[in-house]
C-alpha positions, 0 to 999 in steps of 0.5 A: 536098451538105452534111449538113443539120440536122433534128429527128427524131420517132420517131412513138411519143413527142413526144421531139425528137432533133437529127440530121444528114441526109446522103446516101451513095450510095443511102442517107439517113443519120440520125445524132445524139442517140443515133441512127445510122439508114439508109434507102434514099433511095427509101423516104423521102417529102417530107411536105406542107409546112403554111403556114410550117412546116418542110420535112420527110420521112417514113421508112418506119418511121413517123418524121418529120424536120423540117429545122432550116432551110428547105434544099431536101430535094429535092436531098438525096433526089434528087427533082425539085421540091417 
């Protein structure tokens, strides 16, 4: 699967960082705008989509990442339906 572009919010400030999300084995990599993070793919959760809002995931550290486009996160995370 190709990397997906998104916006990372650390959960402590309103700063938005542009990142690329990609899968490497059992890890989800988050890179860009001063970030180089990895999380076990099983530890991140799909955030409930609100209205016409963007798809997003929650990280175990309290951070959130919204997708820049409406790409299917399920495939990146290796889970079934939304």
